[in-house]
C-alpha positions as CSV (number, residue, x, y, z in Angstrom):
1,M,14.1,-26.7,48.4
2,S,16.7,-27.8,51.0
3,A,15.6,-29.3,54.2
4,G,16.8,-27.8,57.3
5,V,17.0,-24.2,58.7
6,P,18.7,-22.1,56.1
7,G,22.1,-20.7,56.9
8,R,22.4,-23.0,59.5
9,T,21.3,-27.0,58.9
10,T,20.9,-27.2,55.0
11,A,23.2,-29.2,52.6
12,A,24.1,-25.7,50.8
13,H,25.2,-24.4,54.4
14,R,27.3,-27.5,55.3
15,K,28.8,-27.5,51.8
16,N,29.5,-23.6,51.9
17,R,30.9,-23.7,55.4
18,A,33.2,-26.7,54.3
19,D,34.5,-25.0,51.4
20,L,35.2,-21.7,53.3
21,K,37.1,-23.7,56.1
22,A,39.1,-25.4,53.1
23,L,39.9,-22.0,52.0
24,T,40.8,-20.5,55.4
25,A,43.4,-23.7,55.6
26,E,44.6,-23.4,52.4
27,H,45.3,-19.6,52.4
28,G,45.5,-18.8,56.0
29,L,42.7,-16.3,55.9
30,P,42.3,-14.5,59.2
31,C,39.2,-13.6,61.5
32,A,37.4,-11.4,59.5
33,L,36.0,-9.9,62.9
34,C,39.3,-9.7,64.6
35,G,41.9,-10.1,62.5
36,Q,43.7,-12.9,64.2
37,P,44.9,-16.3,62.5
38,I,42.1,-19.1,62.5
39,D,43.6,-22.6,63.5
40,T,41.3,-24.9,61.4
41,T,42.3,-27.8,63.5
42,L,41.0,-27.0,66.4
43,K,37.7,-28.8,67.5
44,H,35.0,-27.2,67.1
45,T,34.2,-26.7,70.7
46,D,37.3,-24.8,71.3
47,K,36.6,-21.2,71.2
48,W,39.1,-20.1,68.9
49,A,38.0,-22.9,66.4
50,F,36.7,-21.9,62.6
51,A,33.3,-20.5,62.4
52,Y,30.9,-19.8,59.3
53,D,30.0,-16.0,59.8
54,H,27.2,-14.8,58.0
55,I,28.3,-11.2,57.0
56,K,24.5,-10.1,56.5
57,S,22.3,-11.5,59.6
58,V,20.4,-14.3,58.5
59,V,17.6,-12.8,60.6
60,A,17.8,-9.8,58.5
61,Y,18.3,-11.3,55.2
62,P,16.8,-14.7,55.1
63,E,17.4,-14.9,51.3
64,L,20.8,-14.6,51.9
65,A,21.1,-17.1,54.4
66,D,22.3,-19.9,51.8
67,D,24.3,-17.7,49.6
68,P,28.3,-18.4,49.7
69,S,29.0,-14.7,49.0
70,N,27.5,-14.0,52.4
71,G,29.9,-16.2,54.3
72,Q,33.2,-15.3,55.8
73,P,35.6,-17.0,58.2
74,S,35.7,-16.0,62.1
75,H,36.7,-17.3,65.3
76,K,33.8,-19.3,67.4
77,I,34.1,-16.6,70.1
78,C,34.1,-13.8,67.9
79,N,31.1,-15.0,66.1
80,E,29.3,-15.5,69.0
81,N,30.2,-12.1,70.3
82,K,28.8,-10.7,67.3
83,G,25.3,-11.8,68.2
84,E,22.6,-12.3,65.4
85,G,22.9,-9.2,64.1
86,D,25.0,-7.0,61.6
87,P,28.6,-5.9,62.9
88,K,28.6,-2.4,64.3
89,P,30.0,0.4,62.5
90,G,33.7,1.2,63.8
91,L,34.4,5.1,64.8
92,G,35.8,5.9,61.3
93,D,38.9,8.0,60.7
94,P,39.9,10.7,63.2
95,S,39.1,14.4,62.1
96,E,42.9,14.9,62.9
97,V,45.9,13.7,64.5
98,W,46.2,14.1,68.0
């Protein structure tokens, strides 16, 4: 078992984060939460910097904490605004065009 907090400080999480950041830089992947581009060269303290977002909450799904398929790129601010819960569902498609 890895030392550290699963999904936050384990060696597996650090590797997942580094791999996803490299993939985001290489392919220009957008923020999964707002859809805008991510500048992976920004310092981690910048609110628009790359952040590793857990698709399924680490709190609700601890078994997925270090699963690389549970990660998506996001901005630091978008990830902070999402919080620890799962994303809220959208409004969906309108019933008719107005």
